[in-house]
C-alpha positions in Angstrom: -64.9 -38.9 -1.3 -68.1 -37.2 -0.2 -66.8 -33.8 -1.6 -66.1 -35.6 -4.9 -69.7 -36.8 -5.1 -71.0 -33.3 -4.3 -68.9 -31.8 -7.1 -70.2 -34.5 -9.6 -73.8 -33.6 -8.5 -73.2 -29.9 -9.2 -71.8 -30.7 -12.6 -75.0 -32.7 -13.5 -77.1 -29.7 -12.6 -78.0 -29.7 -8.9 -77.9 -26.3 -7.4 -77.0 -27.8 -4.0 -76.3 -31.3 -2.9 -76.0 -33.3 0.4 -74.6 -36.7 1.3 -75.3 -38.5 4.6 -73.7 -41.7 5.7 -74.9 -43.7 8.7 -73.1 -46.8 9.9 -74.5 -49.0 12.6 -72.9 -52.0 14.4 -74.9 -54.3 16.6 -74.4 -57.4 18.7 -77.4 -59.2 20.1 -77.1 -62.2 22.5 -80.0 -64.0 24.1 -79.9 -66.6 26.8 -82.6 -69.1 27.6 -82.4 -71.7 30.4 -78.6 -71.3 30.6 -78.1 -71.8 26.9 -77.3 -69.3 24.1 -80.5 -68.9 22.1 -79.1 -66.2 19.7 -75.8 -64.5 19.1 -75.9 -62.1 16.1 -73.6 -59.4 14.9 -74.7 -56.9 12.3 -73.1 -54.0 10.4 -75.5 -51.8 8.3 -74.7 -48.8 6.2 -77.3 -46.3 5.0 -76.3 -43.6 2.5 -78.6 -40.8 1.5 -78.2 -38.5 -1.5 -80.3 -35.3 -1.3 -80.3 -32.9 -4.2 -81.9 -29.4 -4.8 -82.9 -27.8 -8.0 -85.2 -24.7 -8.3 -86.3 -25.0 -4.6 -87.3 -28.7 -5.2 -85.6 -31.4 -3.2 -85.4 -35.1 -4.0 -83.6 -37.8 -2.1 -82.7 -41.5 -2.2 -81.4 -43.9 0.4 -79.5 -47.1 -0.3 -77.6 -49.6 1.8 -74.4 -49.8 -0.3 -71.2 -48.6 1.2 -69.8 -45.8 -1.1 -66.4 -47.5 -1.2 -68.1 -50.5 -2.9 -69.5 -48.4 -5.7 -67.6 -47.6 -8.9 -67.6 -44.0 -10.4 -69.9 -45.2 -13.1 -72.4 -46.6 -10.6 -72.4 -43.3 -8.6 -72.9 -41.3 -11.8 -75.9 -43.5 -12.6 -77.4 -42.9 -9.1 -76.9 -39.1 -9.4 -78.5 -39.1 -12.8 -81.5 -41.1 -11.6 -82.0 -38.7 -8.7 -81.8 -35.7 -11.0 -84.4 -37.2 -13.4 -86.7 -37.9 -10.4 -87.0 -34.2 -9.7 -89.1 -33.8 -12.9 -91.9 -35.6 -11.0 -91.5 -33.7 -7.7 -94.3 -31.3 -6.9 -94.0 -29.2 -3.7 -95.5 -25.9 -2.6 -92.9 -25.6 0.2 -89.7 -23.8 -0.5 -86.8 -26.3 0.2 -83.2 -25.5 1.1 -80.1 -27.1 2.5 -78.8 -25.8 5.8 -75.3 -24.3 5.7 -74.5 -24.9 9.4 -74.7 -23.1 12.7 -72.0 -20.7 13.9 -70.8 -23.1 16.6 -71.5 -26.5 18.0 -71.2 -27.7 21.6 -68.6 -30.3 22.5 -70.1 -33.6 23.6 -68.5 -36.3 25.7 -66.9 -39.1 23.7 -66.7 -42.7 24.9 -64.3 -45.4 23.9 -67.0 -48.1 23.5 -64.9 -50.6 25.4 -67.5 -53.3 25.0 -66.4 -53.8 21.4 -63.2 -55.4 22.8 -65.1 -57.7 25.1 -65.3 -61.4 24.0 -68.7 -63.1 23.4 -67.7 -65.6 26.1 -67.5 -62.8 28.7 -70.8 -61.3 27.5 -72.5 -64.7 27.8 -71.0 -65.3 31.2 -72.6 -61.9 32.3 -76.0 -63.1 31.2 -75.6 -66.4 33.0 -74.7 -64.5 36.2 -77.8 -62.3 35.7 -80.0 -65.5 35.3 -78.5 -67.1 38.4 -79.0 -63.9 40.5 -82.6 -63.8 39.5 -83.3 -67.4 40.5 -81.3 -66.9 43.8 -83.3 -63.9 44.7 -86.5 -65.8 45.7 -87.8 -69.3 45.3 -90.9 -67.9 43.7 -88.9 -66.8 40.6 -90.0 -69.4 38.1 -88.5 -68.5 34.7 -86.8 -65.9 32.6 -88.6 -65.6 29.3 -86.1 -63.0 28.1 -82.5 -62.5 29.1 -80.6 -60.4 26.6 -77.3 -58.5 26.0 -77.3 -55.8 23.3 -74.7 -53.3 22.1 -74.9 -50.6 19.4 -72.5 -48.2 17.9 -73.6 -45.5 15.4 -71.3 -43.4 13.2 -72.9 -40.5 11.3 -71.4 -38.1 8.7 -73.2 -35.3 6.9 -71.6 -33.1 4.2 -73.3 -30.7 1.8 -72.4 -28.1 -0.9 -73.2 -25.2 1.5 -70.1 -26.0 3.5 -71.7 -28.1 6.2 -69.5 -30.9 7.6 -70.6 -32.8 10.7 -69.9 -36.2 12.2 -70.7 -38.1 15.3 -70.0 -41.4 16.9 -71.9 -42.8 19.9 -72.6 -46.2 21.4 -73.9 -48.1 24.4 -74.4 -51.6 25.7 -77.2 -53.0 27.9 -78.7 -56.1 29.5 -82.5 -56.7 29.5 -84.4 -59.3 31.5 -88.0 -60.5 32.1 -88.7 -62.4 35.3 -91.8 -64.6 35.9 -92.7 -65.4 39.5 -95.5 -67.6 40.9 -97.7 -67.3 44.0 -96.9 -70.2 46.5 -100.6 -70.1 47.6 -101.9 -70.2 44.0 -99.4 -71.7 41.5 -101.7 -70.6 38.7 -101.0 -66.9 39.5 -97.9 -65.7 37.7 -96.6 -62.2 37.4 -94.1 -60.7 34.9 -91.4 -58.1 35.8 -89.2 -56.4 33.3 -86.2 -54.1 33.6 -82.9 -53.1 32.0 -79.4 -51.7 32.7 -77.8 -49.6 29.9 -74.3 -48.1 30.1 -71.4 -46.7 28.0 -68.9 -49.2 29.5 -69.3 -53.0 29.8 -67.9 -52.8 33.4 -70.8 -50.6 34.4 -73.4 -53.2 33.7 -74.6 -54.2 37.2 -76.5 -57.4 36.8 -76.7 -58.1 40.6 -78.8 -54.9 41.1 -80.8 -55.5 37.9 -81.7 -59.1 39.0 -82.8 -57.8 42.4 -84.8 -54.9 41.0 -86.6 -57.0 38.3 -87.3 -60.0 40.5 -88.8 -57.7 43.2 -91.0 -56.1 40.5 -92.4 -59.5 39.6 -92.9 -60.7 43.2 -94.4 -57.4 44.4 -97.3 -57.8 42.0 -98.3 -61.3 43.3 -101.7 -61.1 45.0 -102.6 -57.8 43.3 -106.3 -57.4 42.5 -108.3 -54.9 40.4 -109.7 -52.0 42.4 -113.1 -50.4 41.8 -113.3 -47.5 39.3 -112.9 -44.2 41.0 -110.7 -41.2 41.6 -107.6 -41.9 43.6 -104.3 -40.3 44.5 -101.5 -42.2 42.9 -97.7 -42.3 42.6 -96.5 -42.9 39.0 -93.1 -44.5 38.6 -90.6 -42.6 36.5 -90.4 -45.2 33.8 -94.2 -45.3 33.5 -94.4 -41.5 33.5 -91.9 -41.3 30.6 -93.9 -43.9 28.6 -97.1 -41.8 29.2 -95.3 -38.6 28.2 -93.9 -40.1 25.0 -97.5 -40.5 23.8 -97.9 -36.7 24.0 -94.5 -35.7 22.6 -95.6 -34.9 19.1 -97.8 -32.0 20.2 -94.6 -30.1 21.1 -93.1 -30.6 17.6 -92.7 -27.4 15.5 -93.3 -29.6 12.5 -96.7 -30.5 13.9 -97.4 -26.8 14.4 -96.6 -26.0 10.8 -99.0 -28.7 9.6 -101.8 -27.7 12.1 -101.5 -31.0 13.8 -101.1 -29.8 17.4 -103.6 -28.1 19.8 -100.6 -26.0 21.0 -100.2 -24.1 17.8 -101.3 -20.7 19.2 -100.5 -21.4 22.8 -96.8 -20.1 23.0 -96.5 -17.9 26.1 -99.7 -19.3 27.6 -100.4 -21.5 30.7 -101.1 -25.0 29.5 -100.3 -27.1 32.6 -100.0 -27.2 36.4 -97.4 -24.9 38.0 -95.7 -28.2 39.1 -94.8 -29.2 35.5 -91.6 -28.1 33.8 -90.4 -29.9 30.7 -86.8 -29.6 29.6 -85.4 -30.5 26.2 -81.6 -30.9 26.6 -79.7 -33.0 24.0 -76.5 -31.9 25.7 -77.3 -33.3 29.2 -74.4 -35.3 30.4 -76.7 -37.8 32.0 -78.2 -38.7 28.7 -77.3 -42.1 27.1 -76.6 -40.3 23.8 -75.6 -36.6 23.6 -76.0 -34.8 20.3 -74.6 -31.4 19.4 -76.8 -31.2 16.2 -80.1 -32.4 15.0 -81.0 -34.3 11.8 -80.8 -31.1 9.7 -77.4 -30.1 11.1 -78.7 -27.3 13.4 -76.9 -26.9 16.6 -78.8 -28.2 19.7 -79.1 -26.3 23.0 -80.8 -26.4 26.4 -84.4 -25.2 26.3 -87.3 -25.2 28.7 -90.3 -26.2 26.6 -92.6 -25.7 29.6 -91.7 -23.7 32.7 -94.0 -24.0 35.7 -96.9 -24.8 33.4 -96.2 -22.0 30.9 -95.6 -23.1 27.3 -92.4 -21.4 26.0 -91.5 -23.0 22.7 -91.9 -25.9 20.4 
């Protein structure tokens, strides 16, 4: 069907055309005080048409499933997109990517959690809740106790011969634990953690309950320290949150738009010798592997920074 739409677009006058279909399934269950507070299922489809004429690109995204649209409705959308190009002004030369020579194979998972009943998922949350309260008498409440699953299907086809698809999914449990100080009941501390996996059977709520409850309790009695310079150890999750705030400066798009201080720093030392930053979308330990990016370009292992030296965006 996507090829048929591309042929129609070429007949209208587009020099090149691309169709992207993204389907997302979600299930979200929240438990509060042993009772189900929310149990929602969602299925969302996003379709994007992207057309090129005289180096100008115009696109539109809609939530209709293509199978729900008649030929007449699709023709109308294509005509509207073509007409919109009249009002598109761009100094940049636009093009559609024809595809890389080869793409790495990524591991596929069967998303077994899709076959697990809601009853079993709720029972898992109740077990998590019980394990948190059993860990220590100072555990007072669980403001948030949640199960989430997500499966995404993606298909990208264009007139240059590019045909790509992917399917990935995960499930996870998330919990917040509030504990109180026996010596000062007014003092309460919040701990948060999660467990995310590809298989429902890999969700370890016993370990999660222990880890999250301990986080909350370990903060009891904590006091502010005086301002100064200290040696500190930063936890891995805190470090990733800090690093995320700087991630845009490594973007090639930011460099093209003069929005990064690293624009002219390729090949230069920018960090401590102790710092190496790796971008590896194919890493098997990733929650989601990807053999191509949003433009359809094949992904690969790259060291953005090696022992403090900036190699590439």
